[in-house]
N, C-alpha and C positions, 0 to 999 in steps of 0.2 A: 729518494732520500726522505726520511721522516725528520722534520724540523721540530725543535722544542721551543716553547715560549721564551722570547728574549734572544734566540739564536740569530746571528747575522752571518751572511755568506756572500762571497763574490758571485755575481751571475756567471762569470766566465768559468767558474768551477762546475757549473751545471750545464752550460750550453755555450757554444761559440757564436750563436745568433743573437741579434738584437730585436728580432721579431718573435714574440712569445704570446701565449694566451694565459690569462689568469682566470681560473674557475673557482666559484664559491658556492657552498651549500650550507643552508641554515635549516636544520631539522627542528621544526617547531610544532607545538600542539595545534589541533584543528581550531580554526577561528582566529588565529593570531597571524598578523601580517608583518613581514620584514622587507624593507627596501634595501637594496645593495647598490652602493655608489662608489665612484672613484673621484678623488680630489687631486688635481694637478697643482702642486705647491711650488713656490719659488724658493730661492736660496735663503730667504728670511722666514721660511715656514709659513708663508701666507698664501691665501687664495687670491692672488693679485689679478688674475684674469678669469672671470666667471665662465668663459667659454670652455675652460678645461675642467669644469665640474660636470662629470658624466653621470647621469642618473636616468630614471625611467622616462623622463620627458625631454631629455637632451642626449641623444644617443651617440653623437660624434663630436670630436674636436674639429676646429676649422682646418687644421693641416692634415687630418686623416690619421694622426698618430694614435688616437684613442677611439675605440669603437665598442659600443655595447652590443653584444650578440644575442642577449636574452638567454633563455633556457636552452642549453646545449649539452648533449652527451652526459646526461645525468646531473649536471650542475644547475642550480637555480639561476645562476647568472655567469656569463663569461664575458671577459673584456679582451679584445684583440689589441695588442700593444706593439707599436713600432717605435722603439727608442731612438732609432736613427732619424726619425722625422720630428721628434719632439723639439720645440724651440729651446734655445739655450737658457731661456728664462725659467723653464720648468725643470726643477732639480729633484723632485720627489713625487711619486704617485702613491696615494694612500687609499687603501680599499676598506670600506666601512659597511657595517650593517646597522640599520636603524629600525626600531619598532614603530609601526604606525598604529596608534591606538593602545589598547590594553595589553598588559603583559610585561614581563621583564626578561632579561637575558639569562637569568637563573633557570628558566624553563627550557632552554635549548637542550636538545639531545645531541648525539654525535654529529658534529659539524666540522667543516674544514675549508681551507683555502689551498689550492694547488696550482703549480706552475706547469705549463705544457709547452713542448717544442714539437711543432708539426703533429699535434694530437697525441703525442707521447708524454706521459706524466714524468716530470724530472724532479719534483719536490712537492711535499705536502706538509701543511701545518694543521693538526687536528686539535679540536677543543670541544668542551661541553659546558653546560650550564653550571657545573660544579666550580668552574673557574670564575663565576660572577655572582653578584647578589641582585640588587634591585635596579641595575643599570638598564637604560633604555637604548643604548648604542654601544657599538664596539668598533675600535680601530683595529682591524684584524691583522693587516700586514702592510708593508710598504716596500716599493722599489725606490732606491735613492742613489744619487750620484755622489761618490766620495772617491775621487781619483778614477774610479771605474764604477760601473753600475753594480749595485749590491741589493740583496733582499734581506729584510728583517721580519721575523715572526713576532708581532707585537702583542696582540691580544689584550689591548687596554680598553676597559669599560668606562662609560660616561653616564652619569645620572640624568643629564638633561637632554638626551636624545639629539636630534638634529641641531637644536639651538646651541648645545654645548660643543658639538663638533665644529660648527661654523665659528664660534667664538675661539676655539682652540686654534683654528687656522687663520686667525687674524680678523674675523668679522666682529661687528659690534652687536651686542644683545639689544633687540628692539624693545621699545616700550610703547610703541603705537604703530599702526599700519604705515603712517607717513614716515616714521623713522626707519622702518624696515626698507621701504622703497628707496630711501636716500642712501642706505648702505649697499643694497643689492640691486643694482640697476640692470635692466635688460641690455644686451649688446646693441650697438648702433644699428639704425634702420637698414643700412646697406648690407651689414653682415647678416641681419635677420633675413633679408631678401635672398641671400645666397644659401643660407642654411635651412630655410624653411620655417614655417610658423610654429613648429614644435618647440623651438628654443624659447620663443616668447611665452608660449603656454607653460613651458617648464619653469621659467622664472616666476611667472604668476602663481603657479602652484606652490613654489618654494616660499614666496612671500606670504601666501595664504596660510601655509602651515605654521610659519613662525608667528604670524599675527594671532593665531589661535592660542599660542602659549604665552601671550603677554601678561597674563595675570599670575603666572607661576613664578616662584622664587628664582633668583639668579642661579643658573646652573653652575656646578662645580665639578672638577675632576675628583673622583673618589680616591683619596690617598690613604685614609685610615691611619694617620699618624697623629701624634699629640699636637694639639693646636692651642692657641691662647684663648683665654676667656674674654679678652677685650674685644669689643666690636671693632671691625676693621676700619670704619670711618673714624672712630674715636682714636684708634691706635695711630692712624695716619696723621691726624691733626696734631696729636701729642708729639709724634716723632718729628714732624716738620717744625713745630715750635721749639723743640729741644735743639734741633740742628741750627735753626735760625739764630738762636740765642748763643750757642757755643761755637759753631763752625759755619757761619753764614755762606761761605764759599761753596758749601756742599748742598745747599737747598735745591738747586735745579737738578742736581744728580739724583736726589731722593725722589723728586717728582717723576723724573724719567724712569727710575727704577720701578715705581709703582705700576706703570703701564705694563712693563714686562712681567711683573709678578702676577698681575690680574690676568694677563693673557695666558700665563702658564698655570693659573689657579693655585698659586703659591702664597697668596696674600695672608693666609692664616696659619702658615706652617711655622713651628718653632724648631730651630736647629742650631747647633754650635757651628760657627764659621771659623776656619783656620786659614791663614795666609802664610805661604812659604816663599821666601825670596832667595833667589840665586845670588850669592855674594862672591862668585869666582871672578878672577881677574878680567875675563872677557866681557863682564857686565859693566866695567868701569864707565864706558861711554854712555850706557843707558842711565846710570846714576847721575852722571854729570849733566846730561840733557834734561833731567827732571822726569824721565819716563817712569822710573820706579816709584817716585813719590806720587806720580799721577795714578799709578796702579793702586797704591794705598788709598788715595782719596776716593777712587771709584768703588773700592771694595767695602770701605767703612759703612756707607749707607745700607749695603746688603747685610752686613753683620748686625747693625743696629736693628734692622727689621726682623731678621730671623731669630736673633739671640736676645733673650730678655735681660741679660746682664749688661748689655751695652758695651761689650768688649769684643775686639777682634784679636784672637790669639795668634801670635806671629812667631815664626821661626826664620832664621837665616842659615844658610849652609854654603860651604865650599868643600874642602877636604874634610873638615869637621863641621859640626852643627851647634847651634845655640838657640834656646828659646829666649826671645826678647820680651820686653815689657809689652803687654797687650796694648793695641791701639785703641784709643777712645776719642771722643770729641774734644777732650781737653788737651790731648797731646798729638793729634793728627797733623797739625800744621808743622811742616818741616820735620816730620818724624824721622826720615832716613838721614837727615843731617844731625839730629840731636841724640837719638836713641843710642845708648852704649858707645858714646864717642863718635857716632856717625858712621856712614857706610864704609869709609876708608879704614876705620878701625875694625869693622867686621872682617874686611878682607885680610887684614894683617893677622888678627887672632885666629881666624878660621882657615888659614893657609890657602890663599886664593889661587894658587897655581893649578888647582884641579877642582873638579866638582864631583861630589860623592852623594848622589841622590839616595841610595839605600840607607845611609847613616841617619838622615833626617826622617825618612819614611818609618824606620824602626821606632824612633822616638815618638812619632805621632801615633803609631799603632799602639805602642805601650801605654800612651796617655789616654787614648780614647776607646780602646777595645771593649770596655765594659760600660760605655756611655749609655745613658737611658734615652738620650736624644739622638736623632740623626746628626752626623758630623759631615759638613761640606768643606772639603779642602781645596783651596785654589792655589795651585803649585806653579810658580813662575820660573821659567828657565830660558836661557838663550841657546840651548842645545849643547852639543858636545857630549851627548849621553853615551856612556861606555860601559855601564853595568847592566846590560839587558837581562841576563839570566837572573841576577839578584832582584831586579825591579819586578820581573815577572813573578817570581816566587812570593814577593811581598804583596803584590796585587792579588794573587790567588789566595794567600793567607787572609788578607784583609777583607776579601769578599764574604767572609763569615762574620765580619764585624760591622757595626753600623756606620761605616766610613765610605763616603763617595769622593773620588779624586777627580778634580777638574784641572788638567794640565794645560797651561797656556805658554806657547812659545813666543818669546818677545825679541824680535829683531835678530834672530840667529838662524842656525841651520844644524843639520845632523842630529835630529831628535831621536834617532834609533827606534827602540821599541814603542815609544810614545806614538809613533805614526802607524803602528801595526796592531792596535788593540783588537781589531776584528778577528785576528787570527789566534788570539789567546784562548787557550782551552783550560778547563779544570776549575773555573770560578763558579761559586755557588750562585752568583748573580752578576750581571754586567755592572761593574762598579767604577768605571773610569771613562773619561772622554778627553780628547785633545783637539786643540786648534792653534794655529800659529798666526801671529800678527807681525807684519813687517814694521809697522809704525803705529803705536797706540794713538798717536795724535791725529791719525788720518781715518779713524773709525769713529762713527757717531756713538754717543753714549747709549742710545737706544739699541743699536746693533750689537754693541759689546754686551749689554745685559741680556739680550735675547740669546746670544751665543753662549754666555756663561751658564744660562739656565736651560739650555736646550735639552739635556738628557737627565738632569737631576730629578724632574717630576716622575719620569718612568722608573728610575731607580727606587724612588720612594715606594711606588706601587709594588714592584717586584720584590724588593727587600722585605716588605710587609708580608707578602704571600709566602715566602720561603722561610719566614721566622727570624730573619736577621733583625728586623725592627719589631718591637712589641706593641 
């Protein structure tokens, strides 16, 4: 099977086995060197255990689930993967290419990542330098667990090489050799003894590489979308002062948000942010408990950072829909109790006995289809989704527009098509994501922001490449 950039597929649709081989080839000019690695990432998209970083000087994971086989069967590098042996803490395997020395990924000739079952090729993702510019690293593809194991053909480039990759996976950018060593520590001595001295050498080599780059600017993910002209430090200080003055209860949220924005390299992005609130009758308990107001509080700092007009455009929907007044720092306090007579009034006027997602989606598409900025929609629902066909058609249609949909399930069930985005066909670009929360009060602000921003950066890149964003 030939996979396209951005395509996702269940592994079970390719093989019934959990033991597979991943082979990669980078066709490069003479004199250019590329290192191929595998990062074992946890549920928070972090490299929380350095022993699951497999590269040229660390060939095996401690449990034997990941093994670097080196050059095999025409591939520059092969990794033998046993998903059944992976610890539950590792939820994603990311396969990367990094230039060591001079050159850029635009110089790549026909290259690929392929999946093999017992030496038989079952899928391939091909790419060339035409897909990249001056990037020094590529996140080629990933195996990830989402109910079942799946594969995604990513093809995402990074300007900063290894340093940018480590930062993307939760590491800290080093400013001195001492700081690097504090962030990336070798495994404990007893583990080194078991695995051999190559691990220690490998981490020393990694530290050495990062130290050589300490004089270079902070690496960023190449998104090629409109950014603000305000330096990010000045913007952060200004934003914090504004929040402290007008909505001091949101100051800590703004600080936590900045950590997630920097990790995702989104601190300079300008975008319109839209919030959609389910006002059907089944949401009554969520409004009464203050959970919906809590959602508004947590999204406002995101809108203030992305959107230079300082407003969070907001809709409510049940059987009918209505665009509410935009949320700002001046009206955010008790917004769901005060706006348009309060949430109980919303339910009355919008016929709360059913929820009709398509009606509000159509209005948002009509409003933002010609937007000159990326539009990031956070869509809150407690489930009971029953218009699967219409929702799918609207998502396919809006994949041609600069609109990204982040659906969030809030304390409900029966989310229908929202849980089956990976099977959706016909979209110009993957333009939506979904996750569910049983209780928003039980998730940390940091984890919430990380999850909200998990797929938005990749959409920015892909939407730019296919011409959805200018």
